[in-house]
C-alpha positions in Angstrom: 95.4 111.4 77.2 94.1 109.1 74.4 94.5 105.6 76.0 94.6 102.5 73.9 93.3 99.0 74.8 96.0 96.4 75.4 95.5 92.6 75.4 95.8 90.1 78.1 98.8 87.7 77.8 99.7 84.3 79.0 103.5 84.0 78.9 105.5 80.8 79.5 108.5 82.1 81.3 110.5 78.8 81.4 113.8 78.3 83.2 115.5 81.2 85.0 118.3 80.7 82.4 115.9 82.5 79.9 117.4 85.7 81.3 120.9 84.8 80.1 119.9 82.5 77.1 116.8 83.9 75.4 116.5 81.1 72.9 113.4 81.6 70.7 111.1 83.1 73.3 113.2 86.1 74.3 113.1 87.6 70.8 109.4 86.7 70.6 108.7 88.7 73.7 110.8 91.6 72.4 108.8 91.6 69.1 105.5 91.5 71.0 106.4 94.5 73.1 107.5 96.5 70.0 104.1 95.7 68.4 102.0 96.8 71.4 101.2 100.3 72.5 103.5 101.2 75.5 101.7 100.2 78.7 100.8 102.8 81.3 101.4 99.9 83.8 101.6 96.1 83.9 99.8 93.7 86.2 101.2 90.2 86.5 99.8 87.0 88.2 102.8 84.8 88.6 103.1 81.0 89.2 105.7 81.8 91.8 103.4 83.7 94.2 101.2 80.9 95.4 99.0 82.0 98.3 96.0 80.9 100.3 94.1 84.2 100.1 94.2 86.6 97.2 96.8 89.3 97.6 97.9 92.4 95.8 101.4 94.0 96.1 101.2 97.6 97.2 105.0 98.1 97.4 106.4 101.3 95.9 109.7 99.6 94.8 109.8 95.8 95.3 113.1 94.1 95.5 114.2 91.7 92.7 113.9 88.2 94.2 116.2 85.5 92.8 113.8 82.7 94.0 115.9 79.8 92.7 119.1 77.9 93.5 122.1 76.4 91.6 122.3 78.7 88.7 125.3 80.8 87.4 126.3 83.7 89.6 125.7 86.1 86.7 122.0 85.4 87.0 121.9 86.6 90.7 123.3 90.0 89.6 120.3 90.8 87.5 117.9 93.5 88.9 114.6 94.6 87.5 114.0 97.9 89.4 110.6 98.9 87.8 108.5 100.8 90.3 105.3 99.6 91.8 102.1 101.6 91.5 100.2 101.9 94.8 97.4 103.9 93.2 96.8 101.1 90.7 97.1 98.5 93.5 94.3 100.3 95.4 92.2 100.3 92.3 92.7 96.6 91.8 91.9 95.9 95.5 88.7 97.8 95.0 87.7 96.0 91.8 88.3 92.6 93.3 86.5 93.5 96.6 83.5 94.8 94.7 83.4 91.5 92.7 83.1 89.6 96.0 86.7 88.5 96.5 88.3 88.5 99.9 91.5 90.3 98.9 94.4 91.7 101.0 97.2 94.2 100.4 100.8 93.0 100.7 103.5 95.7 101.2 106.6 93.4 101.6 106.4 90.9 98.7 109.6 90.9 96.6 109.2 90.5 92.8 109.7 86.9 91.8 111.3 85.6 88.5 107.9 84.8 87.0 107.5 88.6 86.8 110.9 90.0 86.0 112.2 87.4 83.6 109.7 87.9 80.8 109.6 91.7 81.4 113.4 91.8 81.1 112.9 90.9 77.4 109.8 93.0 76.9 110.7 96.2 78.7 114.4 96.0 79.6 114.5 99.6 80.7 112.3 98.6 83.7 110.6 102.0 83.6 107.0 100.9 83.5 105.2 100.4 86.8 104.5 96.8 87.7 101.9 95.4 90.1 101.9 91.7 91.1 98.9 89.8 92.2 99.1 86.4 93.9 97.9 83.1 92.6 95.4 81.8 95.2 95.7 78.0 95.0 92.8 77.6 97.3 90.5 78.9 94.5 88.9 77.0 91.7 89.8 77.5 88.0 86.5 79.4 87.6 87.4 81.7 90.5 90.8 82.5 88.9 89.1 83.0 85.5 86.7 85.5 87.3 89.7 87.4 88.6 90.8 87.9 85.0 87.3 89.0 84.0 87.2 91.5 86.9 90.4 93.1 86.0 89.8 93.0 82.2 88.4 96.6 82.1 91.9 97.8 83.0 93.0 96.9 79.5 91.1 99.9 78.2 93.3 102.1 80.4 96.4 100.9 78.5 97.3 98.5 81.3 98.9 95.2 80.2 97.5 92.1 82.1 99.8 89.0 82.2 99.5 85.5 83.5 103.0 84.1 83.9 103.5 80.3 84.0 104.4 77.6 81.5 102.1 75.7 79.2 103.9 72.5 80.2 105.9 72.2 83.4 107.3 68.8 84.5 110.8 69.6 85.6 111.6 65.9 86.3 111.1 64.9 82.7 113.1 67.6 81.0 116.0 66.7 78.7 119.2 68.3 80.0 121.8 66.4 77.9 121.9 64.9 74.5 119.2 65.9 71.9 117.0 68.4 73.6 115.0 69.1 70.5 112.9 65.9 70.7 109.5 66.8 72.1 107.7 63.9 73.8 104.2 63.2 72.5 102.5 63.6 75.8 103.8 67.2 76.0 103.0 68.2 72.4 99.6 66.6 72.4 98.7 68.4 75.7 99.8 71.8 74.2 97.9 71.1 71.0 94.8 70.2 72.8 94.9 73.5 74.8 95.5 75.6 71.7 92.7 73.9 69.8 90.2 74.5 72.6 91.3 78.1 73.0 91.1 78.6 69.2 87.5 77.5 69.3 86.7 79.6 72.4 86.0 76.5 74.4 86.7 78.1 77.8 84.9 75.3 79.7 87.2 72.6 78.3 90.3 74.4 79.8 88.6 75.4 83.1 87.7 71.7 83.5 91.4 71.0 83.6 91.3 67.6 85.2 89.9 66.2 82.0 92.6 67.5 79.7 94.7 64.5 78.3 98.1 64.1 80.0 97.5 67.0 82.4 99.1 65.2 85.4 102.2 64.4 83.4 102.6 68.0 82.1 101.6 69.6 85.4 102.3 67.4 88.5 101.3 70.6 90.3 99.0 73.2 88.9 100.7 76.6 89.6 102.3 77.1 86.2 99.0 76.2 84.3 96.6 78.2 86.6 97.8 81.7 85.4 96.3 80.7 82.0 92.8 80.8 83.7 93.5 84.4 84.7 94.6 85.3 81.2 91.6 83.7 79.6 89.4 85.9 81.7 91.0 89.1 80.4 89.7 88.7 76.8 87.5 86.5 74.5 89.5 86.5 71.3 92.5 84.1 71.4 95.6 84.3 69.2 98.8 82.3 69.3 101.8 84.7 69.6 104.6 82.1 69.9 105.1 78.3 70.3 108.3 76.4 71.0 109.7 73.8 73.4 113.0 73.8 75.2 114.7 71.0 77.0 112.4 68.5 75.3 109.2 68.9 77.2 109.2 72.5 78.5 106.6 74.4 76.5 107.3 78.1 75.9 104.0 79.3 74.3 102.8 82.9 74.4 99.0 83.5 74.1 97.2 86.7 73.5 93.6 87.5 74.5 91.8 90.5 73.1 
């Protein structure tokens, strides 16, 4: 089999409503999948699996988890029944362990919307195996970056690596009524700073996240930004796949790392 190298991605998955109302980012995800070689498997670090220790799902067929409340009933009917891949999970456990990480297998974790929502637009047939790894919030940004570096060789085996979060994520400051197209300066300037540093391969500026202007306002908690550290570790050449905002301040960027 002639395997092709796939990129690492950072995907802003936005609101659960993205599943029903794709806006701009749904078609962007679809185009991205069409332009990539079909993955042998997909590995996702999601903002919605925060953990203390680093964990890897080894489930053969994880349940689709609707880990949110107060949305239309139609959303709760969606299933994403892609299989797991225990063999790949074991390989990931081995790579991470060899790199010095204390890592654990998890056989019961359901698949959260940070995984299935973007994949619903990229691979709607749900026929590509998916393995989820946790976001260890006890680790530093450098540690999470190193996880990406450790798994980066999997890209050469036609395995797609994804960090799933949101480039901005302050739910209290979103515009839900009126003119939702107005993007506040604190959100746009934060996003522009990040893209500028990534474009110049200034990895340290992003990993030193506490110094990024407006970081606290864009990320009152870090879980939606931290998957970017993982994605950055998967490749050194950055490109901007998509950029948009929804509900005013919710950034929907997609980044690629080769």
